C-alpha positions as CSV (number, residue, x, y, z in Angstrom):
1,M,-35.0,-14.2,1.2
2,A,-38.2,-15.5,-0.3
3,G,-38.6,-17.1,-3.8
4,R,-36.5,-19.1,-6.0
5,V,-33.2,-18.0,-7.6
6,T,-32.6,-18.5,-11.3
7,G,-29.6,-18.1,-13.5
8,D,-25.9,-19.3,-13.2
9,R,-26.0,-20.6,-9.6
10,L,-23.3,-22.0,-7.3
11,L,-23.8,-23.3,-3.8
12,L,-20.6,-23.2,-1.8
13,L,-20.5,-25.4,1.2
14,G,-18.1,-25.3,4.2
15,R,-17.0,-23.1,7.1
16,I,-17.8,-19.6,5.8
17,R,-16.7,-16.6,8.0
18,T,-18.8,-13.7,6.6
19,M,-17.7,-10.6,8.5
20,D,-21.4,-9.8,8.5
21,P,-22.6,-9.2,12.1
22,A,-26.0,-10.6,11.2
23,Q,-24.6,-14.1,10.7
24,Q,-20.9,-14.4,11.3
25,V,-20.3,-18.0,10.5
26,V,-22.5,-20.1,8.1
27,R,-22.3,-23.4,6.3
28,G,-23.6,-22.4,2.9
29,M,-23.4,-19.5,0.4
30,L,-25.5,-19.2,-2.7
31,V,-24.0,-17.3,-5.6
32,T,-25.8,-16.2,-8.8
33,G,-23.5,-14.8,-11.5
34,D,-21.0,-12.4,-9.8
35,R,-23.1,-11.7,-6.7
36,I,-23.9,-13.4,-3.5
37,T,-27.6,-14.2,-3.3
38,A,-28.1,-15.8,0.1
39,L,-26.2,-17.4,3.1
40,G,-27.3,-19.9,5.7
41,E,-27.9,-23.6,6.2
42,P,-27.3,-25.7,3.0
43,D,-30.8,-27.3,3.0
44,R,-32.5,-23.9,3.0
45,L,-30.3,-22.7,0.2
46,R,-31.0,-25.9,-1.8
47,A,-34.7,-25.3,-1.4
48,M,-34.3,-21.7,-2.6
49,A,-32.3,-22.7,-5.7
50,P,-32.8,-26.3,-6.7
51,G,-30.3,-27.6,-9.2
52,S,-27.5,-25.3,-8.1
53,H,-24.0,-26.5,-8.8
54,E,-22.7,-27.6,-5.4
55,V,-19.0,-27.1,-4.4
56,E,-17.3,-28.1,-1.2
57,A,-14.9,-25.3,-0.2
58,A,-11.2,-26.2,-0.2
59,G,-10.8,-24.6,3.2
60,V,-12.1,-21.9,5.5
61,V,-13.9,-19.2,3.5
62,V,-13.4,-15.5,4.2
63,P,-14.1,-12.4,2.2
64,G,-11.6,-11.6,-0.5
65,F,-8.7,-9.6,1.0
66,L,-8.2,-6.0,0.1
67,D,-4.9,-4.2,0.4
68,S,-5.5,-0.5,1.0
69,H,-2.0,0.5,0.0
70,L,-0.4,-1.6,-2.7
71,H,1.8,-0.5,-5.6
72,T,0.4,-3.2,-8.0
73,L,2.2,-2.1,-11.1
74,V,5.5,-1.9,-9.3
75,V,4.9,-5.4,-8.1
76,G,4.9,-6.5,-11.7
77,I,7.7,-4.3,-12.9
78,E,10.0,-5.4,-10.1
79,R,9.5,-9.0,-11.1
80,R,11.4,-8.0,-14.2
81,R,14.3,-6.0,-12.7
82,L,17.0,-6.5,-10.1
83,T,15.5,-6.0,-6.7
84,I,17.6,-6.1,-3.5
85,S,15.7,-6.5,-0.3
86,E,18.2,-8.4,1.9
87,A,21.9,-7.5,1.8
88,S,24.5,-7.4,4.5
89,S,26.9,-4.8,3.2
90,V,27.5,-2.1,0.6
91,A,30.0,-4.4,-1.0
92,E,27.4,-7.1,-1.4
93,V,24.9,-4.6,-2.9
94,C,27.5,-3.5,-5.5
95,E,28.6,-7.0,-6.3
96,R,25.0,-8.0,-7.0
97,I,24.5,-5.0,-9.2
98,G,27.7,-5.6,-11.1
99,A,26.9,-9.3,-11.7
100,W,23.4,-8.4,-13.0
101,L,24.8,-5.7,-15.4
102,A,27.4,-8.1,-16.7
103,E,24.6,-10.4,-17.9
104,R,23.1,-7.4,-19.8
105,P,25.9,-5.8,-21.8
106,D,23.5,-3.9,-24.0
107,L,21.5,-2.3,-21.2
108,D,21.9,1.5,-20.9
109,W,19.9,2.9,-18.1
110,A,19.5,0.5,-15.2
111,V,17.0,0.9,-12.3
112,V,17.5,-1.3,-9.3
113,G,14.8,-1.8,-6.6
114,A,16.6,-1.0,-3.3
115,H,14.5,-2.1,-0.3
116,F,17.3,-2.1,2.3
117,H,18.2,0.4,4.9
118,A,21.6,1.8,6.1
119,E,21.3,-0.1,9.4
120,D,21.0,-3.4,7.4
121,L,24.5,-2.9,6.0
122,A,27.8,-3.6,7.8
123,E,29.1,-0.2,6.9
124,G,26.2,1.5,8.6
125,R,25.6,3.7,5.5
126,L,24.1,3.5,2.0
127,P,26.1,3.1,-1.2
128,D,27.1,6.3,-2.9
129,R,28.0,7.2,-6.4
130,H,31.7,6.2,-5.9
131,D,30.6,2.7,-4.7
132,L,28.3,2.2,-7.7
133,D,30.9,3.6,-10.2
134,K,33.2,0.7,-9.4
135,V,30.8,-1.9,-10.8
136,T,28.6,0.0,-13.4
137,G,31.2,0.5,-16.1
138,G,30.2,4.0,-17.0
139,R,26.5,3.1,-17.6
140,P,23.9,5.2,-15.8
141,V,22.5,3.3,-12.8
142,V,20.0,4.5,-10.2
143,L,18.8,2.7,-7.1
144,D,15.1,3.4,-6.6
145,R,14.1,3.6,-2.9
146,R,10.4,3.5,-3.7
147,T,9.8,7.1,-4.8
148,H,11.2,8.6,-1.6
149,D,14.9,8.5,-2.2
150,A,17.2,7.5,-5.1
151,I,20.9,6.8,-5.3
152,A,22.5,7.6,-8.6
153,N,26.0,6.8,-10.0
154,T,28.2,9.5,-11.5
155,E,27.0,8.8,-15.1
156,A,23.4,9.1,-14.1
157,L,24.1,12.4,-12.3
158,R,26.0,13.7,-15.3
159,R,23.2,12.9,-17.7
160,C,20.7,14.6,-15.5
161,G,22.8,17.8,-15.0
162,I,23.1,17.2,-11.2
163,D,26.3,18.9,-10.1
164,A,27.6,21.2,-7.4
165,A,25.8,24.2,-8.9
166,I,22.3,22.7,-8.9
167,P,20.0,24.3,-6.4
168,E,18.0,22.3,-3.8
169,P,14.6,21.3,-5.0
170,V,11.6,22.4,-3.0
171,G,10.6,19.5,-0.7
172,G,13.7,17.5,-1.3
173,R,17.5,17.5,-0.6
174,I,20.6,16.6,-2.6
175,E,23.2,15.1,-0.3
176,R,26.6,16.7,-0.9
177,D,30.1,16.1,0.3
178,A,32.3,18.7,2.0
179,A,33.1,20.3,-1.4
180,G,29.4,20.6,-2.3
181,T,29.5,17.8,-4.9
182,P,26.5,15.5,-4.9
183,T,27.2,12.1,-3.4
184,G,24.5,10.4,-5.4
185,L,21.9,10.2,-2.6
186,L,18.7,12.2,-3.5
187,V,16.4,12.6,-0.5
188,E,12.7,12.5,-1.0
189,R,10.6,12.6,-4.1
190,P,11.3,16.1,-5.5
191,A,15.1,15.3,-5.4
192,A,14.7,11.7,-6.6
193,D,12.6,12.9,-9.5
194,L,15.6,14.9,-10.8
195,V,16.9,11.5,-12.0
196,M,13.8,9.2,-12.1
197,S,12.0,11.6,-14.5
198,R,14.9,11.2,-16.9
199,V,15.1,7.4,-16.8
200,P,13.7,6.0,-20.1
201,E,10.0,5.6,-19.4
202,I,8.5,2.2,-19.0
203,T,6.6,1.4,-22.2
204,H,2.8,0.9,-22.3
205,E,3.3,-2.7,-23.2
206,E,5.6,-3.2,-20.3
207,R,3.0,-1.8,-18.0
208,R,0.3,-4.0,-19.4
209,A,2.5,-7.1,-18.8
210,A,3.4,-5.9,-15.3
211,L,-0.3,-5.6,-14.4
212,A,-1.0,-9.1,-15.7
213,E,2.0,-10.6,-13.7
214,A,1.2,-8.7,-10.6
215,Q,-2.5,-9.6,-10.3
216,A,-1.8,-13.3,-10.9
217,Y,0.7,-13.2,-8.1
218,L,-1.4,-11.2,-5.7
219,H,-4.3,-13.7,-6.2
220,T,-2.0,-16.4,-4.8
221,L,-2.0,-14.3,-1.5
222,G,-5.8,-14.1,-1.5
223,I,-5.9,-10.5,-2.6
224,T,-9.0,-9.6,-4.7
225,G,-8.8,-5.8,-4.5
226,A,-6.4,-3.0,-3.8
227,G,-6.0,0.7,-3.4
228,E,-3.1,1.8,-5.6
229,P,-1.7,5.2,-4.5
230,G,0.2,7.6,-6.6
231,L,-0.8,6.7,-10.1
232,V,0.1,9.0,-13.1
233,P,-2.2,9.3,-16.1
234,A,-0.3,6.7,-18.2
235,E,-0.7,4.1,-15.4
236,M,-4.4,4.8,-15.1
237,E,-4.7,4.3,-18.8
238,V,-3.4,0.8,-18.4
239,Y,-6.1,0.0,-16.0
240,A,-8.8,1.5,-18.2
241,E,-7.6,-0.7,-21.1
242,A,-7.6,-3.8,-18.8
243,V,-11.2,-3.1,-17.8
244,A,-12.3,-2.6,-21.4
245,E,-10.6,-5.8,-22.6
246,G,-11.9,-7.9,-19.6
247,R,-8.3,-8.5,-18.3
248,L,-8.6,-6.9,-14.9
249,T,-9.2,-9.4,-12.1
250,L,-7.9,-7.3,-9.2
251,R,-10.6,-4.8,-8.3
252,T,-8.6,-1.5,-7.9
253,M,-9.1,2.0,-6.6
254,G,-6.5,4.1,-8.3
255,M,-5.3,7.2,-6.4
256,P,-3.9,9.9,-8.7
257,L,-0.6,11.5,-7.6
258,A,-0.8,15.2,-6.8
259,D,1.5,17.4,-8.8
260,T,2.4,19.9,-6.0
261,A,4.5,22.0,-8.3
262,R,1.3,23.2,-10.1
263,P,-1.4,25.4,-8.8
264,A,-4.1,23.4,-7.2
265,Q,-7.0,24.4,-9.4
266,E,-5.0,23.8,-12.5
267,F,-3.9,20.3,-11.5
268,L,-7.4,19.3,-10.4
269,A,-8.8,20.5,-13.7
270,S,-6.3,18.5,-15.6
271,L,-7.7,15.3,-14.1
272,G,-10.8,15.7,-16.3
273,P,-14.5,16.0,-15.5
274,G,-15.3,15.3,-11.8
275,G,-11.8,15.9,-10.5
276,V,-10.8,13.2,-8.1
277,A,-13.7,10.9,-7.4
278,T,-14.7,9.5,-4.1
279,G,-14.8,6.0,-5.3
280,R,-16.8,6.5,-8.4
281,G,-16.5,4.0,-11.2
282,D,-17.4,0.4,-12.0
283,V,-16.8,-2.7,-10.0
284,W,-13.3,-3.2,-11.5
285,F,-11.6,0.2,-11.5
286,R,-12.5,3.4,-9.9
287,R,-10.7,6.6,-9.4
288,G,-10.1,7.3,-5.7
289,P,-8.7,10.1,-3.5
290,L,-5.9,12.4,-4.5
291,K,-2.6,11.2,-3.0
292,I,-0.3,13.8,-1.5
293,Y,3.1,13.3,0.0
294,L,3.3,15.5,3.1
295,D,6.5,14.1,4.7
296,G,9.3,11.5,4.3
297,A,9.7,8.0,5.6
298,G,10.5,6.7,9.1
299,G,12.9,4.0,7.8
300,F,14.8,6.6,5.8
301,G,15.0,9.1,8.7
302,T,13.0,11.8,6.9
303,A,9.5,11.7,8.5
304,L,8.4,15.0,9.9
305,I,8.5,14.7,13.7
306,S,8.0,17.2,16.6
307,G,11.3,16.0,18.1
308,V,14.7,15.8,16.6
309,W,16.1,12.9,14.6
310,P,19.0,11.4,16.6
311,R,22.5,12.1,15.5
312,T,21.5,15.1,13.4
313,D,22.0,18.8,13.8
314,G,18.4,19.6,14.8
315,Y,16.7,17.9,11.9
316,H,13.0,17.4,12.3
317,G,12.4,15.6,9.0
318,N,11.2,16.6,5.5
319,L,8.1,18.6,4.6
320,T,7.7,17.3,1.0
321,C,4.6,19.3,0.2
322,P,4.7,23.0,1.3
323,A,2.0,23.6,3.9
324,D,0.2,26.3,1.9
325,V,0.1,24.1,-1.2
326,F,-1.2,21.2,0.8
327,A,-4.0,23.4,2.4
328,D,-5.0,24.6,-1.1
329,L,-5.2,21.1,-2.5
330,V,-7.3,19.8,0.4
331,A,-9.6,22.8,0.2
332,D,-10.1,22.5,-3.5
333,C,-10.8,18.8,-3.2
334,A,-13.3,19.3,-0.4
335,E,-15.1,22.1,-2.2
336,N,-15.6,19.8,-5.1
337,G,-16.7,16.8,-3.1
338,N,-13.4,14.9,-3.7
339,S,-11.3,12.9,-1.2
340,V,-7.7,13.2,-0.2
341,A,-5.2,10.5,1.0
342,V,-2.2,12.0,2.8
343,H,1.2,10.3,3.2
344,A,2.0,11.4,6.8
345,V,4.4,9.3,8.8
346,G,5.6,11.5,11.7
347,D,3.6,13.0,14.4
348,A,4.2,16.6,13.2
349,A,3.0,15.6,9.7
350,V,-0.1,14.0,11.2
351,T,-0.9,17.1,13.2
352,L,-0.4,19.3,10.2
353,A,-2.7,17.2,8.1
354,L,-5.4,17.2,10.7
355,D,-5.1,20.9,11.3
356,V,-5.8,21.5,7.6
357,F,-8.6,18.9,7.6
358,E,-10.2,20.6,10.6
359,A,-10.0,24.1,9.1
360,V,-11.5,22.9,5.8
361,D,-14.2,21.0,7.7
362,R,-15.6,24.3,9.0
363,Q,-16.6,25.3,5.5
364,W,-17.0,22.0,3.7
365,P,-17.8,18.9,5.9
366,V,-15.1,16.3,5.3
367,A,-16.6,13.2,7.0
368,P,-18.5,12.1,3.9
369,L,-15.3,12.3,1.9
370,R,-13.4,9.7,4.0
371,L,-10.2,11.7,4.1
372,S,-7.3,9.5,5.2
373,V,-3.8,9.5,6.6
374,M,-1.3,6.9,5.3
375,H,1.2,5.2,7.7
376,A,1.1,7.6,10.7
377,Y,3.3,5.3,12.8
378,L,5.8,7.6,14.5
379,W,4.0,8.3,17.8
380,P,0.9,10.3,16.7
381,S,-0.7,11.8,19.7
382,R,-3.9,10.4,21.2
383,A,-5.5,13.8,20.9
384,D,-4.9,13.7,17.1
385,M,-6.3,10.2,17.0
386,R,-9.5,11.4,18.7
387,R,-9.6,14.4,16.3
388,A,-9.2,12.0,13.3
389,A,-12.2,9.9,14.6
390,R,-14.3,13.1,15.1
391,L,-13.6,14.2,11.5
392,G,-14.2,10.7,10.0
393,V,-10.6,10.4,8.9
394,L,-9.4,6.8,8.2
395,L,-6.0,5.3,8.8
396,S,-4.2,3.3,6.1
397,T,-1.8,1.1,8.0
398,Q,0.9,-1.4,7.0
399,P,1.9,-3.9,9.7
400,A,4.4,-5.6,7.4
401,M,6.3,-2.3,7.1
402,Q,6.7,-2.3,10.9
403,W,8.1,-5.9,10.8
404,R,10.9,-4.5,8.5
405,V,11.6,-1.0,9.9
406,A,10.6,-0.9,13.5
407,A,13.7,-2.4,15.0
408,G,15.9,0.2,13.4
409,L,13.6,3.0,14.6
410,A,13.6,1.5,18.1
411,D,17.4,1.5,18.0
412,K,17.3,5.2,17.3
413,F,14.5,6.3,19.7
414,G,14.3,3.5,22.3
415,D,12.1,0.5,22.7
416,E,9.6,2.6,24.6
417,A,8.7,4.7,21.6
418,R,5.1,4.2,20.5
419,L,5.6,2.9,17.0
420,A,2.5,2.1,15.0
421,P,0.1,2.3,17.9
422,L,-2.7,0.3,16.3
423,R,-4.5,-0.4,19.7
424,D,-4.7,3.4,20.4
425,W,-6.0,4.2,16.9
426,A,-8.7,1.5,17.1
427,D,-9.7,2.6,20.6
428,A,-10.0,6.1,19.4
429,G,-12.7,4.9,17.0
430,V,-10.6,5.3,13.7
431,T,-11.2,2.8,10.9
432,L,-8.0,0.8,10.3
433,A,-7.5,-0.2,6.7
434,G,-4.9,-2.9,6.4
435,G,-2.3,-2.8,3.6
436,S,1.3,-3.7,2.9
437,D,2.9,-0.9,0.8
438,G,4.2,-3.7,-1.3
439,P,6.4,-4.6,-3.0
440,D,8.8,-3.1,-0.4
441,F,7.3,-5.3,2.3
442,P,5.7,-8.7,2.6
443,M,2.4,-8.5,0.8
444,S,0.5,-11.5,2.3
445,P,-2.5,-10.2,4.2
446,L,-2.1,-13.1,6.6
447,F,1.4,-11.9,7.3
448,G,0.0,-8.4,8.1
449,M,-2.5,-9.9,10.4
450,W,0.2,-11.9,12.1
451,Q,2.3,-8.8,12.7
452,A,-0.6,-6.7,13.9
453,R,-1.4,-9.4,16.5
454,S,2.1,-10.4,17.4
455,R,4.0,-7.1,17.1
456,Q,7.1,-9.1,16.1
457,V,9.7,-7.3,14.1
458,R,12.7,-8.4,12.1
459,G,15.9,-8.7,14.1
460,R,14.3,-8.9,17.5
461,E,13.3,-11.9,19.6
462,R,10.7,-10.1,21.6
463,P,7.8,-8.0,20.3
464,L,7.9,-4.3,20.2
465,G,4.9,-2.5,21.7
466,A,3.0,-5.6,22.6
467,D,0.3,-3.4,24.3
468,Q,-0.5,-2.1,20.8
469,A,-1.6,-5.4,19.4
470,V,-5.0,-5.9,17.9
471,S,-7.3,-8.9,18.3
472,A,-7.6,-11.7,15.7
473,E,-11.1,-10.3,14.7
474,E,-9.7,-6.8,14.4
475,A,-6.8,-8.0,12.3
476,L,-9.0,-9.8,9.8
477,A,-11.3,-6.7,9.7
478,M,-8.4,-4.5,8.7
479,Y,-8.0,-6.5,5.4
480,T,-11.7,-6.9,4.8
481,T,-14.3,-4.5,6.1
482,G,-11.8,-1.8,7.0
483,A,-10.0,-1.8,3.7
484,A,-13.3,-2.0,1.9
485,R,-14.5,1.2,3.6
486,Y,-11.2,2.9,2.7
487,C,-11.7,1.9,-1.0
488,F,-15.3,3.2,-1.0
489,A,-16.4,-0.4,-1.6
490,D,-18.0,-1.2,1.8
491,Q,-21.5,-1.6,0.2
492,E,-20.3,-4.4,-2.1
493,R,-17.1,-5.9,-0.7
494,G,-15.3,-6.7,2.5
495,R,-18.2,-8.9,3.7
496,L,-20.0,-12.0,2.4
497,A,-23.6,-10.8,2.4
498,P,-26.6,-10.9,0.0
499,G,-26.1,-8.5,-2.8
500,F,-22.4,-8.2,-2.3
501,L,-19.8,-9.2,-5.0
502,A,-18.8,-12.9,-4.9
503,D,-15.2,-12.3,-4.0
504,W,-13.8,-14.8,-1.5
505,V,-10.7,-16.7,-0.4
506,E,-10.3,-20.3,0.8
507,L,-7.6,-20.8,3.5
508,D,-6.1,-23.8,5.2
509,V,-6.4,-21.9,8.6
510,D,-9.1,-19.9,10.2
511,P,-7.5,-16.4,10.6
512,V,-9.6,-15.8,13.7
513,E,-9.0,-19.1,15.5
514,A,-5.4,-19.8,14.3
515,D,-2.7,-19.2,16.9
516,L,0.2,-17.0,15.9
517,S,2.5,-19.8,14.8
518,E,-0.2,-21.3,12.5
519,L,-1.0,-17.9,11.0
520,Y,2.7,-17.1,10.4
521,E,3.2,-20.5,8.6
522,A,0.1,-20.0,6.5
523,A,1.3,-16.6,5.4
524,G,4.3,-18.3,3.7
525,R,2.0,-20.5,1.6
526,P,-0.3,-19.7,-1.3
527,V,-3.9,-19.6,-0.3
528,L,-6.0,-22.6,-1.5
529,R,-8.3,-20.8,-3.8
530,T,-9.2,-17.2,-4.7
531,V,-12.5,-16.3,-6.3
532,V,-13.4,-12.9,-7.9
533,G,-16.9,-12.3,-9.1
534,G,-17.7,-16.0,-8.7
535,K,-14.8,-17.0,-11.0
536,V,-11.7,-18.9,-9.8
537,V,-8.6,-16.7,-10.4
538,H,-6.2,-18.9,-8.3
539,G,-6.3,-22.5,-7.2
540,E,-8.3,-25.5,-8.4
541,A,-11.3,-24.8,-10.6
542,F,-14.7,-25.7,-9.4
543,G,-15.4,-29.4,-10.1
């Protein structure tokens, strides 16, 4: 780049891994305002911009990490409520809930984050309303299993009118005992919403505080941007305010949650002018693809699979969104130039999603829309992977999720099951966008890279599916260039290149050169420094 640079200038010196094929590792990066101006040897950059403020990086510099699938607001909210991720028994779960409630005698409705699975507990089952009733003292309590399932005590069921006479909701299931009385377990979102929609709504101020807490924490992990799936209008309003007031430091693509109970055209019109944007908006918040829940979850045993779930009476999983409604939503989005991100875990759900994408593509080309499937970890076929690549469909994948749930799935289906076949997806030519699905799972991108490379899972000494590991370079790309493409930000983020936003992370390890043990240890520590738009948002300020 010729000529001199003027303005607010910073010259960063150190080992800088750019993710730019043109110059992969450099010793200097020149920043003017919130953009990168040039990269290269320090002496050349000094000549270009004499008088720049020089700073020695605290560690190895990489592009700011992006999490393609992160429930940011829930991260903040759950820092204020009881959350149980590790528990050994139903009794322990209930004891912890009872002790927490005892400290809050005036609390009426209580929502508990429940990130455990039946196989984690000694009883081999989840708590039911009877278990909860013993410790909740007649107050309504619901365990939130991250929008998929909920477990309600008797008082919560009573207040919501959920009894033996209530019909099954479309796309969900109410677990019942032999007499037909609900046990408290509400399977998949349409059933869980029978209770969750009646819980006193989180206030606007609580959401604002949650966003502030969440983004401060996420910056300690090196996260500078995220895709947040399943936002409702009140949540998007919080982001709009944060942008207007200059409080948003986590660049976010917000994905509106589809209301599958409403006609497609009516719902899309309710989103306002432009429908669901393909990444339109400013550099801080942009509205992204429409999120649609197509099936359930692997860890909960509700993903839609072509085979049968073990120890069931021919159960193939849950179709959360009726196929005809799903097809209408995708067609309406494509016709209007809008994107769609589909929650599809099981192979049958992935096939259904791609069948619809392919049919729509014949009338409205979908490749420019960057349609995506989320999760897709229960043995999708290689033919579907090739079809996804041909259609330009992206994969949003969460290695940290596999660390937590894969052992339980392998116990059900056998170690030979192709869980989360990242190697196959990459070899098919599909863009892999790394994420965490936090706060359910570890949110450090370094942890995600470690799992994608090591294939280690909780509760097992040996890796599962070692042949599906990705390389160190591919793992880093998942949380930089891959996630940036997913977030429609690949022309300004995900790489360190001239004209790109000055978002970077400084680490005490090089994620490409570090061995697995070094990477794992680094994932347990805060990063050294996180910079967004040339401003330090975590770590020591520039001297």
